[in-house]
C-alpha positions as CSV (number, residue, x, y, z in Angstrom):
1,X,226.5,-49.8,68.3
2,X,224.7,-50.4,71.5
3,X,224.3,-53.9,72.4
4,X,221.9,-55.3,74.3
5,X,221.7,-57.7,77.5
6,X,220.8,-61.6,77.4
7,X,218.3,-60.3,80.1
8,X,216.6,-57.8,78.4
9,X,216.4,-60.1,75.3
10,X,214.6,-62.6,77.5
11,X,212.4,-60.3,78.7
12,X,211.0,-58.8,75.0
13,X,210.4,-62.4,74.0
14,X,208.4,-63.3,77.3
15,X,206.2,-60.0,76.6
16,X,205.6,-61.0,72.7
17,X,205.0,-64.5,73.8
18,X,202.5,-63.5,76.7
19,X,200.7,-60.7,74.2
20,X,200.3,-63.8,71.5
21,X,198.6,-65.8,73.8
22,X,196.1,-63.6,75.3
23,X,195.1,-62.5,71.8
24,X,194.7,-66.2,70.9
25,X,192.7,-66.5,73.7
26,X,190.3,-63.5,73.3
27,X,189.7,-64.7,69.3
28,X,188.6,-68.2,70.1
29,X,186.4,-66.6,72.7
30,X,184.6,-64.1,70.3
31,X,184.5,-66.8,67.8
32,X,182.9,-69.5,69.9
33,X,180.4,-67.1,71.3
34,X,179.4,-66.2,67.4
35,X,178.9,-70.0,66.7
36,X,176.9,-70.3,69.7
37,X,174.4,-67.4,68.5
38,X,174.0,-68.4,65.1
39,X,173.3,-72.4,66.5
40,X,170.7,-70.6,68.2
41,X,169.4,-68.6,65.7
42,X,169.1,-71.4,63.3
43,X,167.0,-73.9,65.7
44,X,163.2,-73.4,64.4
45,X,160.3,-74.0,66.5
46,X,157.6,-77.0,65.4
47,X,155.1,-75.6,63.4
48,X,150.8,-76.6,64.0
49,X,149.8,-78.6,60.9
50,X,145.7,-78.3,60.1
51,X,144.0,-81.5,59.8
52,X,142.0,-82.4,56.2
53,X,139.4,-84.4,58.3
54,X,136.3,-82.7,58.5
55,X,134.3,-83.0,61.8
56,X,131.8,-85.8,62.1
57,X,129.1,-83.8,61.6
58,X,130.1,-82.9,58.3
59,X,131.2,-85.6,56.9
60,X,127.8,-87.0,55.8
61,X,127.5,-85.1,52.9
62,X,124.1,-83.6,51.0
63,X,122.1,-87.0,50.4
64,X,122.8,-88.2,53.6
65,X,119.4,-89.7,55.7
66,X,118.3,-87.5,57.8
67,X,117.1,-89.0,61.6
68,X,115.2,-87.2,64.2
69,X,115.8,-87.1,67.6
70,X,112.8,-89.0,69.2
71,X,113.1,-87.6,72.4
72,X,111.7,-84.2,70.8
73,X,108.5,-85.9,69.6
74,X,108.0,-88.4,72.9
75,X,104.5,-87.2,74.6
76,X,105.1,-89.8,77.3
77,X,104.1,-93.2,78.7
78,X,105.6,-94.6,75.8
79,X,104.1,-93.0,73.2
80,X,105.9,-90.4,70.5
81,X,104.1,-88.8,67.4
82,X,104.0,-86.3,64.7
83,X,102.5,-84.7,61.9
84,X,103.0,-84.1,58.3
85,X,103.6,-80.0,57.6
86,X,100.3,-80.2,55.2
87,X,98.2,-81.9,58.2
88,X,97.1,-84.4,55.5
89,X,98.5,-87.3,57.9
90,X,99.3,-87.6,61.5
91,X,100.8,-90.7,63.2
92,X,101.5,-92.3,66.8
93,X,103.7,-94.8,68.0
94,X,102.8,-96.9,71.0
95,X,105.8,-99.6,71.4
96,X,104.7,-100.4,75.4
97,X,101.2,-100.0,75.3
98,X,99.3,-101.6,78.0
99,X,96.7,-102.9,75.7
100,X,99.3,-103.8,73.2
101,X,102.8,-104.8,74.4
102,X,103.9,-105.4,71.2
103,X,105.3,-102.3,68.6
104,X,102.7,-100.6,66.8
105,X,101.3,-97.6,65.2
106,X,98.4,-95.9,63.9
107,X,98.0,-92.9,60.9
108,X,95.6,-90.7,60.7
109,X,95.2,-90.0,57.2
110,X,92.6,-87.8,55.3
111,X,90.0,-89.7,54.1
112,X,90.8,-92.2,51.5
113,X,88.4,-91.8,48.8
114,X,90.5,-93.4,46.3
115,X,90.9,-96.7,48.2
116,X,87.9,-99.6,48.8
117,X,85.8,-98.7,51.9
118,X,86.1,-100.7,55.2
119,X,83.9,-102.6,57.4
120,X,83.6,-100.0,60.7
121,X,83.3,-102.0,63.6
122,X,81.4,-99.6,65.7
123,X,78.7,-99.2,63.1
124,X,79.0,-102.3,61.5
125,X,79.1,-100.8,57.8
126,X,81.4,-100.2,55.1
127,X,82.8,-96.9,55.4
128,X,85.6,-94.6,53.9
129,X,89.3,-95.5,55.8
130,X,90.5,-92.6,57.3
131,X,93.4,-94.5,59.5
132,X,96.3,-96.9,58.2
133,X,97.4,-99.5,61.6
134,X,100.6,-101.5,61.5
135,X,100.8,-104.2,64.6
136,X,101.5,-107.5,65.2
137,X,98.9,-108.8,62.8
138,X,99.9,-106.5,59.5
139,X,99.3,-103.5,58.0
140,X,95.5,-102.8,57.2
141,X,93.3,-99.8,56.8
142,X,90.7,-98.8,59.0
143,X,88.1,-96.4,60.8
144,X,89.4,-94.1,63.7
145,X,86.4,-92.4,65.5
146,X,88.3,-90.7,68.0
147,X,90.2,-88.0,65.4
148,X,93.8,-89.0,65.7
149,X,97.1,-87.4,66.3
150,X,97.1,-84.4,63.6
151,X,98.6,-82.1,66.0
152,X,101.8,-83.3,67.1
153,X,105.4,-82.2,66.3
154,X,106.3,-81.8,62.6
155,X,108.2,-84.2,60.7
156,X,109.5,-82.6,57.8
157,X,109.9,-83.9,54.4
158,X,113.0,-86.4,54.5
159,X,113.2,-86.9,57.5
160,X,112.8,-90.2,59.5
161,X,111.7,-90.7,62.7
162,X,112.6,-94.1,64.4
163,X,110.8,-95.8,67.2
164,X,112.0,-99.1,68.4
165,X,111.6,-101.3,65.4
166,X,109.0,-98.7,63.6
167,X,110.3,-96.3,61.5
168,X,108.3,-93.3,59.2
169,X,109.8,-91.0,56.4
170,X,108.1,-87.8,55.8
171,X,108.5,-88.2,51.6
172,X,107.1,-84.6,51.1
173,X,105.0,-82.3,52.8
174,X,102.0,-84.4,51.8
175,X,102.7,-87.9,52.3
176,X,104.9,-90.4,54.3
177,X,106.3,-93.8,54.5
178,X,106.2,-95.9,57.5
179,X,107.7,-99.5,58.2
180,X,107.9,-102.2,60.7
181,X,108.4,-105.8,61.2
182,X,105.6,-106.9,59.9
183,X,104.9,-104.9,57.1
184,X,105.2,-101.5,55.4
185,X,102.9,-98.9,53.5
186,X,103.2,-95.8,51.4
187,X,100.6,-92.8,52.0
188,X,100.2,-90.7,49.2
189,X,98.3,-87.3,50.4
190,X,97.6,-86.0,47.0
191,X,95.8,-89.2,45.5
192,X,94.2,-89.9,49.3
193,X,95.3,-93.1,49.0
194,X,97.8,-95.9,50.8
195,X,99.6,-98.7,49.3
196,X,100.4,-101.5,51.3
197,X,103.2,-103.6,50.1
198,X,102.2,-107.1,49.2
199,X,98.8,-106.2,49.5
200,X,96.0,-108.1,46.3
201,X,95.7,-105.2,44.0
202,X,93.1,-107.3,42.2
203,X,90.9,-107.7,44.7
204,X,90.7,-103.8,45.5
205,X,90.0,-103.2,41.9
206,X,86.8,-105.1,42.3
207,X,86.0,-103.6,45.4
208,X,82.6,-101.6,46.2
209,X,82.4,-98.0,45.0
210,X,80.8,-95.5,46.9
211,X,78.5,-93.0,46.1
212,X,77.6,-89.8,47.5
213,X,74.5,-87.3,47.7
214,X,72.8,-87.2,44.6
215,X,74.6,-89.3,42.5
216,X,72.5,-92.4,40.9
217,X,73.5,-95.5,41.4
218,X,71.2,-97.0,38.5
219,X,68.0,-98.6,37.8
220,X,65.6,-101.4,39.4
221,X,62.8,-102.5,37.9
222,X,58.9,-102.8,39.7
223,X,55.5,-103.2,38.5
224,X,55.3,-99.8,38.0
225,X,58.3,-99.7,35.6
226,X,61.8,-98.7,36.6
227,X,62.5,-96.5,39.0
228,X,65.9,-94.9,39.8
229,X,67.9,-95.7,42.7
230,X,70.1,-92.4,44.0
231,X,72.0,-91.9,47.3
232,X,70.2,-89.0,49.6
233,X,72.7,-88.8,52.5
234,X,76.5,-90.7,53.5
235,X,78.4,-92.9,51.2
236,X,76.7,-95.8,49.9
237,X,77.6,-99.0,48.0
238,X,75.7,-98.6,44.8
239,X,75.6,-102.4,44.5
240,X,74.4,-103.0,47.8
241,X,71.9,-100.4,47.2
242,X,70.2,-101.5,44.1
243,X,70.6,-105.1,45.1
244,X,68.6,-104.2,48.4
245,X,66.2,-101.7,46.5
246,X,65.1,-105.0,43.8
247,X,64.7,-107.0,47.1
248,X,62.5,-104.7,48.9
249,X,60.4,-104.0,45.6
250,X,59.9,-107.3,43.7
251,X,60.5,-109.7,46.1
252,X,57.1,-111.6,47.5
253,X,58.5,-112.8,50.5
254,X,59.9,-109.5,51.8
255,X,57.0,-108.3,55.2
256,X,56.0,-104.8,55.1
257,X,53.8,-103.4,57.8
258,X,51.5,-100.3,57.7
259,X,50.7,-97.6,55.6
260,X,54.5,-96.9,55.8
261,X,55.4,-100.6,54.0
262,X,58.3,-100.7,56.8
263,X,60.3,-103.3,56.2
264,X,64.2,-104.3,57.0
265,X,66.1,-106.0,53.9
266,X,70.0,-106.7,54.9
267,X,69.9,-104.6,57.6
268,X,68.2,-101.5,56.2
269,X,65.2,-100.2,56.8
270,X,63.1,-99.4,53.8
271,X,59.6,-97.5,53.6
272,X,57.7,-95.1,51.9
273,X,59.0,-91.8,53.2
274,X,57.7,-88.7,54.5
275,X,57.9,-86.0,51.9
276,X,56.6,-82.7,52.4
277,X,53.4,-81.7,50.4
278,X,53.1,-85.3,48.7
279,X,51.2,-88.8,50.0
280,X,52.8,-92.1,50.9
281,X,52.5,-93.3,47.3
282,X,53.2,-89.8,45.6
283,X,57.0,-90.1,47.0
284,X,59.7,-92.0,46.6
285,X,60.9,-95.3,48.4
286,X,63.4,-94.7,50.9
287,X,65.9,-96.6,52.6
288,X,68.4,-96.3,56.0
289,X,71.1,-98.0,56.7
290,X,70.0,-97.6,60.8
291,X,66.4,-97.7,61.7
292,X,67.5,-95.1,64.7
293,X,70.6,-93.4,63.7
294,X,70.8,-93.4,59.5
295,X,74.4,-92.5,58.8
296,X,73.4,-93.3,55.0
297,X,70.2,-93.6,52.9
298,X,68.9,-93.9,49.3
299,X,65.8,-93.4,47.4
300,X,63.6,-95.6,45.1
301,X,62.0,-93.1,42.5
302,X,61.6,-89.7,42.2
């Protein structure tokens, strides 16, 4: 047998050891790279989570109170105004007016035919109210001779307009409710009536009843027999008309002048009326609420 030298065995041993080391090094490098790749792939990125809280504009709910943007109703000079969709009422706010520094408002409404008449400060007569005032003195029905605010921006049903301490809500297309530091009221446009908070309704039930043209208030006794008392023009308080008619016809202290039998009774001018085709004595008696520019009148007789 051929013998291998010692040097040859040493050489072969070194080569085998080198191959083993190299193989181990390559194997470790490959496994390390694989581990790194898996670690990188298994790391997930953070995901965005949607909030369950709705935006503030949607959190009010369907029954939330709707407040109007006061700037949309501003007219300048401290005034705000609105009208209802139906045009039955309109209000203006004037919290900083030079005539009245206190917050106040005025609401023009359709004639309050269901409510008692009020005294017109310009004519001195009792007339149907067409305005509601809320000011430092409280709430009251009034007469507005200027026509008022019925053409401003529309306040829709369920919407409230607030100006300082004053606020009005359109409760429907025909009605509204207003309040302030000194009181509150509700206007019913369908019933043509105003309800004032705290008002003594018993006094209102005993208030004067106005009659219109053609309506007969009753009869008054005269020396020639009973005569009907009926409205000719305007709105007349029947109780007042019957009282004046009785005084004019029967009170001997009433001084009558001329063929026309002119006489003043409680500020009314009564006389024999000029009726075409009739003489004085064949005509009826007539009473006017003003001797120059009568707004209301009634007759005594036919």
